[in-house]
C-alpha positions in Angstrom: 10.0 99.9 -4.2 12.2 97.0 -6.0 16.4 97.0 -6.0 15.5 97.2 -9.5 13.8 100.3 -9.3 16.3 102.2 -7.0 18.8 101.0 -9.5 17.1 102.7 -12.3 16.7 106.0 -9.8 19.8 105.7 -8.5 21.4 105.6 -11.9 19.3 108.6 -13.5 19.4 111.0 -10.3 23.3 110.5 -10.5 23.4 110.3 -14.2 25.2 107.4 -14.2 25.0 104.1 -16.2 22.4 101.7 -14.3 25.2 99.0 -13.9 27.5 101.6 -12.3 24.3 102.4 -10.0 23.7 98.1 -9.0 27.7 97.7 -8.3 27.4 101.1 -6.1 24.4 99.8 -3.9 25.7 96.6 -4.2 29.2 97.7 -2.2 27.3 100.1 -0.1 24.8 97.0 1.2 28.3 94.9 1.4 29.9 97.4 3.4 27.0 97.0 6.1 27.0 93.1 6.2 30.8 93.2 6.7 30.8 96.0 9.1 27.8 95.0 11.0 29.7 90.9 11.2 32.8 92.5 12.7 30.3 94.0 15.3 30.9 97.5 14.1 27.5 99.8 14.0 27.2 101.9 10.9 25.6 105.5 11.2 24.1 107.2 8.0 23.9 110.5 9.4 20.5 111.8 8.1 18.9 108.3 7.4 19.8 105.8 10.1 21.8 103.5 12.0 22.1 100.2 11.0 23.6 97.9 14.5 23.5 94.1 15.6 20.8 93.1 18.4 21.5 90.0 20.6 18.7 88.1 21.5 19.0 85.5 24.7 18.6 82.2 24.4 15.0 81.6 26.4 12.3 78.9 26.6 9.6 78.6 23.7 6.6 77.2 23.0 5.6 75.1 19.9 2.6 75.8 18.8 1.1 72.7 17.0 2.0 70.5 20.3 1.9 73.2 23.0 5.5 71.5 23.6 7.7 73.9 25.6 11.0 74.2 23.2 14.7 75.9 23.7 15.1 79.0 21.6 19.3 79.5 21.0 20.9 83.0 21.7 21.2 84.6 18.2 22.1 87.8 16.9 20.2 90.2 14.1 20.4 93.3 12.4 18.4 96.5 13.5 17.8 99.1 12.0 17.1 102.4 13.7 15.7 105.3 11.5 17.2 108.8 12.4 15.3 111.6 13.3 15.2 113.5 9.6 14.1 110.0 8.0 11.2 110.0 10.1 10.1 113.4 9.8 10.5 113.0 6.2 7.8 110.2 5.9 5.0 112.0 8.0 
């Protein structure tokens, strides 16, 4: 499902315009991004949780040359599906 298809479904189910549904979806995504950037966890009961995963600095290997390289520490967004969501897609 693409974003456009999701917006269309949201608009139809909520009986609102596509523009309003697109704005609502965009607002939700921005809200999640801002919360994660601040270091907060976002939990949507029945759906799942968004959090930040801290990756430590480590040594890796360049697959083309075989040379050892240093990989910097980084942060990555992480989604964990909730039990109700997992059960719904079985």
